[in-house]
C-alpha positions in Angstrom: -23.5 59.3 -20.0 -23.1 55.9 -18.5 -21.9 55.6 -14.7 -18.9 53.9 -14.1 -20.8 51.6 -11.5 -23.3 51.0 -14.6 -20.7 50.2 -16.8 -18.9 47.5 -14.3 -22.3 46.2 -13.9 -22.8 45.3 -17.7 -19.4 44.6 -17.9 -19.7 41.3 -15.3 -23.0 40.7 -17.1 -21.2 40.3 -20.8 -18.5 38.4 -18.8 -20.9 36.1 -17.2 -22.8 35.8 -20.2 -19.8 34.7 -22.3 -18.5 32.2 -19.3 -22.1 30.7 -19.5 -21.8 30.1 -23.1 -18.7 28.8 -23.2 -19.9 26.3 -20.4 -22.7 25.5 -22.4 -20.8 24.6 -25.7 -18.4 22.5 -23.6 -21.2 20.7 -22.0 -23.0 20.4 -25.5 -19.5 18.8 -27.1 -18.9 16.4 -24.1 -22.7 15.4 -24.7 -22.4 15.0 -28.2 -19.2 12.7 -27.6 -20.7 10.3 -25.3 -24.1 10.0 -27.2 -22.8 9.5 -30.7 -23.5 6.9 -33.1 -20.2 5.7 -32.9 -20.8 5.1 -28.8 -23.8 3.3 -29.7 -22.2 1.1 -31.8 -19.7 0.5 -29.1 -21.9 -0.8 -27.0 -23.6 -3.0 -29.7 -19.9 -4.3 -30.5 -19.1 -5.0 -26.7 -22.8 -6.7 -26.3 -21.6 -9.1 -29.2 -18.0 -9.5 -27.9 -19.1 -10.6 -24.3 -21.8 -12.7 -25.7 -19.4 -14.5 -27.8 -16.8 -14.7 -24.8 -19.5 -16.2 -22.6 -20.8 -18.4 -25.0 -17.4 -19.8 -25.7 -16.5 -20.4 -22.3 -20.0 -22.4 -21.6 -19.4 -24.6 -24.9 -15.7 -25.2 -23.3 -17.8 -26.2 -19.9 -20.3 -28.7 -22.0 -17.5 -30.3 -23.9 -16.0 -31.3 -20.7 -19.3 -32.4 -19.1 -20.3 -34.3 -22.2 -17.1 -36.4 -22.3 -17.3 -36.9 -18.3 -20.9 -37.8 -18.5 -20.1 -40.3 -21.4 -17.1 -42.3 -19.6 -19.4 -42.2 -16.4 -22.5 -43.9 -18.1 -19.9 -46.2 -19.9 -18.0 -47.0 -16.6 -21.1 -47.5 -14.7 -22.5 -49.8 -17.6 -25.5 -47.4 -18.1 -25.3 -46.4 -21.1 -28.4 -46.0 -23.3 -30.1 -46.9 -20.0 -32.9 -44.5 -18.2 -30.2 -43.1 -16.1 -28.3 -41.9 -19.1 -31.3 -40.3 -20.5 -31.8 -38.4 -17.3 -28.3 -37.5 -17.0 -28.3 -36.2 -20.6 -31.7 -34.2 -20.1 -30.0 -32.8 -17.0 -27.1 -31.5 -18.8 -29.4 -30.2 -21.4 -31.1 -28.3 -18.6 -28.0 -27.1 -17.3 -26.8 -25.8 -20.8 -30.1 -23.9 -21.6 -29.3 -22.1 -18.2 -25.7 -21.5 -19.2 -27.0 -19.6 -22.3 -29.3 -17.5 -20.1 -26.4 -17.1 -17.7 -23.9 -15.8 -20.7 -26.5 -13.6 -22.2 -27.2 -11.9 -18.6 -23.5 -11.3 -17.7 -23.3 -9.8 -21.5 -26.1 -7.4 -20.8 -24.5 -6.6 -17.3 -21.1 -5.8 -18.9 -23.0 -3.4 -21.3 -24.9 -1.7 -18.2 -21.7 -1.4 -16.7 -20.2 0.3 -19.3 -23.1 2.6 -19.7 -23.2 3.1 -16.2 -19.0 4.1 -16.4 -19.6 6.6 -19.4 -22.5 8.4 -17.3 -20.4 8.4 -14.4 -17.2 10.0 -16.5 -19.8 12.2 -18.2 -21.1 14.1 -15.0 -17.5 14.0 -14.1 -16.6 16.1 -17.2 -19.4 18.6 -16.7 -18.4 19.1 -13.3 -15.0 20.4 -14.5 -16.5 21.9 -17.4 -18.5 24.1 -15.1 -15.4 24.7 -12.9 -13.7 26.4 -15.8 -12.4 23.4 -18.0 -12.6 24.5 -21.6 -13.9 23.0 -25.1 -10.9 21.4 -26.3 -9.4 20.0 -22.9 -13.1 18.7 -22.1 -13.4 16.9 -26.0 -10.0 15.5 -25.3 -10.8 13.9 -21.6 -14.1 12.7 -22.8 -12.3 10.7 -25.8 -9.8 9.5 -23.4 -12.3 8.4 -20.8 -14.6 6.4 -23.5 -11.6 4.3 -24.4 -10.4 3.7 -20.9 -13.9 2.5 -20.1 -14.1 0.0 -22.8 -10.7 -1.0 -21.8 -12.0 -1.9 -18.2 -15.2 -3.2 -19.4 -12.9 -5.7 -21.6 -10.9 -6.6 -19.2 -13.7 -7.5 -16.6 -14.8 -10.2 -18.9 -13.4 -13.5 -17.0 -14.4 -17.2 -17.5 -14.9 -17.3 -13.7 -17.9 -14.9 -14.0 -19.9 -17.6 -15.5 -19.3 -19.9 -13.1 -19.6 -23.7 -13.0 -22.6 -24.7 -15.1 -22.4 -28.3 -15.0 -21.3 -28.6 -11.5 -24.4 -30.5 -10.5 -23.6 -33.4 -12.6 -20.4 -34.1 -10.6 -22.8 -36.6 -8.2 -23.3 -38.2 -11.4 -19.4 -38.8 -12.1 -18.9 -39.5 -8.3 -21.5 -42.0 -8.2 -20.7 -43.8 -11.7 -17.0 -43.9 -9.9 -17.7 -45.0 -7.0 -20.3 -48.1 -8.6 -17.1 -49.0 -11.0 -15.1 -49.1 -7.7 -17.4 -51.2 -6.0 -17.5 -53.8 -8.9 -13.8 -54.0 -9.2 -14.2 -55.0 -5.5 -16.5 -57.2 -5.8 -14.6 -59.3 -9.0 -11.5 -58.9 -6.9 -13.3 -60.8 -3.7 -15.0 -63.3 -5.9 -11.5 -64.4 -7.5 -9.8 -65.0 -4.3 -13.0 -66.5 -2.8 -14.6 -68.5 -5.5 -16.3 -71.2 -3.9 -14.0 -74.7 -4.5 -10.6 -72.7 -4.8 -8.2 -72.0 -1.9 -7.8 -73.2 1.3 -10.2 -75.9 2.4 -11.9 -76.0 -1.1 -12.6 -79.0 -3.1 -12.3 -79.1 -7.1 
């Protein structure tokens, strides 16, 4: 006949085995949700959306830079010259760097999303090990995934790309200064033309 102590030990062992089984089931459920093909598709979609967002912002900046450079060269009388070629070459280099920056930002955004998922997954596993049931764990996992994705989308800002074409500001400023200098010289010549004005002869 089994002693009461032995029976209690057996019951405790069974309860612990049942508890561990529930924990393992819940952890497996959480891991399955976070590692699902749907979430992998989310990462790919988010990467594409992020890359498109930052590339569009880059194109907007380039449009402004193209127009500003065109006016700057025309204002300076340098259209078609070597200075214009050099400035356009610099603009092209900036644009190439901008493409790389846009991709870097997109890749970084996905990496941040993956990190957020990993943190929330580990947090849920900790809760499961503390008694959170399978159903609650699955519900919280789904909510966390949506929350992480929404947070990732909200973190996309045009300011993250920075002023890609800021280095061209010196070209614009110089052309503006040269144009102002020419206007000043022209005005000076009109007032003080030889043979005109006080003491002049015609």
